[in-house]
N, C-alpha and C positions, 0 to 999 in steps of 0.2 A: 466626511468621514462615515461609514457604514459597518455596523458590526464591532466597532472598535478598531476597524483597519482602514489604511489608506490603500485601496485597490486602484491601480493604474486603468484609466479607461481604455487605453490601446497599448500596443506593442507589438513588435515582429512576431514575438512568440508570447502565447496566452501563458503556457506553463511548461516548465523544464523540470525533469526529475533527474537525479544523481543516484545511481544505483547499479547492482550486477545485473547482468542478463544471464539467464540459465535456460536449460532445456529439460522439460520434465517428460519422462517416460512414464506412459499411462497404460497399463494392461486392463483397464476397465474394473469390472468387479472379480476379476481373477486374481488371487495373490500372486505374487513374483514368484514364489517358489514352484508355482505350477503354469505360469505364463509362457507361451510360446509366441506372442506377437504384442506390440505396443503401438500406442500412437505417440507422436511427438508434439508437445506444447511449447511454444516459447513464453517465458515468463520471467518473473523478478518482481517482488513485493512493490519497488519504486517504479519500474518499468510500466507494470500493469495498469497504474493509474493514468499514466500519460498515454498508454494505447487505449484506454476506454475513453478518455476525453477526446481523442482524436477520431476514433471510429465511430462512436455513439453520439458524441455531443459537438462533433465538427469543428473542434478548437484547433489552433495551430500548437503542437506540442513537441518537445523534443527530450531525448535521453543522453545523458553525459555518462559514459561507461568504457569499460576495456572491451576489445574485440581481438580475437585471435585469428589470424589469417591461415585457416585451414578448413576442410570441408564442414565440420560442424559450426564453425563461425560463420561460413558462408550461408548455411541453413537458417541461422538465427537472423542474420543480417536481412535475408529476403524476407522474413516474416515481419521484421520491424518496418521494413519499407511498405510492405502490404497494409499495414495497420496505419500508415500515414503519419508515423512519428519520425522527426528528423533526427538523424544520429550525430552526436559528437563523440568520435571514437579516439581513445588512446590505443594504437595498435600494437600487437605483440606478434611476434614470430613463433610458431610451433616448431619444436626441434625434430619433429617426426617419431619421438619415442615416448617422452613423458611430460611434454607440454612446452610452455603454459597452456592451461585447458580453459574451455567454457564449461561451468560446472554442471553436473547431471543431478537432477532431483528424481528420485523414484517414488511413485505415489499411486497406490492402487485406490479405489473408490469405496472399497468395503461395500456392505450390503446389508440391510435390515439390523440385526443385533451385532454384526461384524463391523468393527469401526474401520476406516482407512488407516493406513500404515504409510508412514513417509520416512524415508531416509535419504542421505545424501553421498554424493561423491565430489568432493570440493578440494581434492588433493591439487596442489600446484595450479590453483585458480589464479587466472589472470586479474581478475577484478580484485583480488585480495592483494595484489602488488601495487596497486594504485597508491599513489603518495602525493602530498602537496608539491605543486609545480607541475604536475603533469597536464594541466589544462590552461588554456588561455582563456580566463574567464571574460576579460574586457571584449574579446573578439566574440565569444559566445553569446554575451549580453547586448552586443553593439546596437541592435535594431530595437532594443527595448524588451523587457520581459515583466510579465505581470505577476507570476507566481512561481516560486522554486519550491521543490519537494524533494525530501529524502526519508530515509527510514532506518530501523533498528537492525534489520537484516544485513544490510550493508555495512553498518557501524561495527557489527559482530565479527565481520571477516577477518580483521587482522589489526595490528597496532596503528597502522598507517590510516585505515579507512576513516575512521572518526575524525582524524585531522583534516582529510580531504573535505568531508561534510562540512566542518567548521570553516574551512577556507572558502567553499563554495557559497556557503550561507553569508559571510560577511560579504562577499563580492556581489552576491545577488540583492542584499540590503543596500549596499551603496548604489547599485541601479535601480532601486525603488520597487523591488519585488516584495511581495508578501512571502513569507518563509513558514513552511508547514512541515511537520515530520511526525510520522507514524512509528510509534514506540515498538511495535512487533517484536516483543522479546522472545527470543528463541534459545532457551536454556542450552540446548545441545551444541550450538554455534559458540556461544560465550565460554562453555566449559573447556573449549580446545586450548584457550590461551590466556584467559583472564578471569572466569567465573563472575558470579553475581556482583561481589565487590567492585571489580574493575568495570563491569557494565554500568553500575550506577554512577561510577566517577566520569566515564566518557560521556555517557547519555546525558548527565547532569551538565556538562559544559556544552554539549551540543544544544540542549534545550534553553539555555541562556540567549540564543540567537533566535528562538522560535516564536511566532504570533499564533499559529494553530496547530494544535496538537491532537493526534488520534491514538486513542489507546483505552483498552479496558481496565477494570480494577487490578487485575494481575500484573499487567504492563506497568501501572503506576506504581505499584508496590515493589516489584522486582527490578524494573527499569530505572526508576527514579527514587526508590526508598521512601515513597509517600505511605504514611501509616494506613493500614487496612481497617476494615470495620470492626466494631467491637460486638456487633451482632449481625447473624447470618441473614441473608436476604430470604423473603418468603418465596420467591422465584427468581429465575435467571432473567426474567423480563422486569423485574423490579428495578427501576432506575435509581432507588433511594441511596444504595451503597455508593454507586459511582457520584452522584451529586454530593453525598457527604465528604468524599475526599477531595472535592474541588477546592474548597477553603484551604486544606493544608497545601495543595499544588500552587495556588496562586499567591500564597504568602511567601513560598520558596522561589517562585518565577512570576513575578508580577506582571511581566511584560506579555505574558500568555493571555489573549483575548477570546480565544476559542478552545474548547476541548470536547470531542465528540467520540462515540464509540457505537458498535452495534450490540444489540441484546439478543442473545441466542439461547433458547432451551432445546437441547437435543434429547428427543424422545427416542428416535433410532438414527440410523446412519441416514435414511431417507427421509425422515419426518422431523422437522424443525418447526418451532415457534420463533418468529422473527420480529424484531422491532430495533430502534436506535434512539439515541438520546444525545442532545448537544447542549452545552453551556456556552452561551454566545454574549459576551460583554455583560456578565452580570445576571442574565435571564436563562431559564432553562426550558427547553422545547423537546418534547417527546413525540415519536412518530406513532401512528397506528400500529396494531400488531396483526400479524397474519400467519398462517400455517403454510409451510413450504414443502413441497414434494421435491425432494432434492436430488438432482441428477448427478452433480458433481459440485461438492462445496468449496473446492480450493478457488479463491480468488473472490470470494463473497465479500470479504471486508474491504478489499482494493475497489471492488464495485461500489461499495457504500461511499468510500472516500471520494471517488471520482464523482459521482452524481452529487454528493454534498459540495464539493469544490466548484463544480459546474453552477450549482444555484447561487454561490455567493459571487462568483465571477460574472454571472449574469445579472446580479442585482437583485434576485428573488428575495421574498420575505424570509426571515429565519425559518419560520415554520414550514415553507415551500422548499426551502434548501434541504432541511432535514428529511422531508418526505421524498425529495428526488434522490437523495442518497440511499433511503430506505428501499425505495421502488426499484432502482438499478441493482442494487446489491441483491434483493430478491430474485429479480429477472436472471441474474448472472449465474445463480445456482440451477438453473435449468438447462444451460448449455454444458456441453463438453469443452474441457480447456479452462485456461486461467483468466482469459480476456473475453470481453463483451461478444455478444452478436445482436444485441438490442439496438434499436433506433431511438432517437430521442422522443420521437412522437410516441413510441409504445411505453417509454418510461413515465412520460407525463400522463398518459392515459391510466396507468396503474397506479400512480401517485394521486390522481383524483378519484379514485374508486373504480378502476375498470376491472373487468371480469376475464375469465378464460373462454367466454363466449366465442365461437369462431367468427373471424372476420372475412366478410365475402365482398 
């Protein structure tokens, strides 16, 4: 046992995520009200981690999700394939008029003093219609799975998606996998059908099955009802408040062995101070801090989770696992889109103190 976890040494799949696939329309720094063109990025809080682990860290990963048989679905499926992620789809037929649909996320990048703006069209979303019994978990895990992951965005989509997460986690646990969950609390999504009270109830039941939790102070407070700090932090990079909440969390959920989050101080849209912290089986580990020149901030947290999980799956020291997550999350903010363009060699070099000096 390492890190308080029993991580399988091998399996047909290193990592499987359960969540919703979406496509993000990105007009760059132009606000949507003035945009006349957009780039399309395939995304999803849970999917991004699987894509990063496959593309950058060369692990065997999969995504369990909904897929609609229409051109947008085809576009998304092509990019999932290109990322090297194995799909396990519950397929839906589009009626040619109003769905079911693959959700659309609209997100400009902002610039300088102007913050990014994010909004959604998740009307008649196929992933929100997933329910227990839609997936053959024994077949999905038949060759062995080392790690199973889901998140709060998928949990927030409908009254059934949280139940699918619990079903998948129990099946993965029976198959010997480590279970992780990214709280990713999104007030806009929960407000549609349940609000914060329902969020705490659903997420609380999910976390009963979790070994590794990702989430910041706000996620812990709003998603799990963990009491907040009595005093304000000196800075956003101060891990003290996060660490102070761990005791409350582990009393409520003693089976959780690891809790981790990024630390970010936003000076402007394009300039962030960046760090990370993890509580691992009773000990706390803090990354170095660095200044980021941000091109696209979407997906940075998922980038951290992927690098951190990779370090744990690879058997690195706790310190190195945190640094790998920190380094990969930092690099991811320098690329357009929601998923990685880094290589594992670049991540390791930055984690070990690499610089932006040109590579010849």
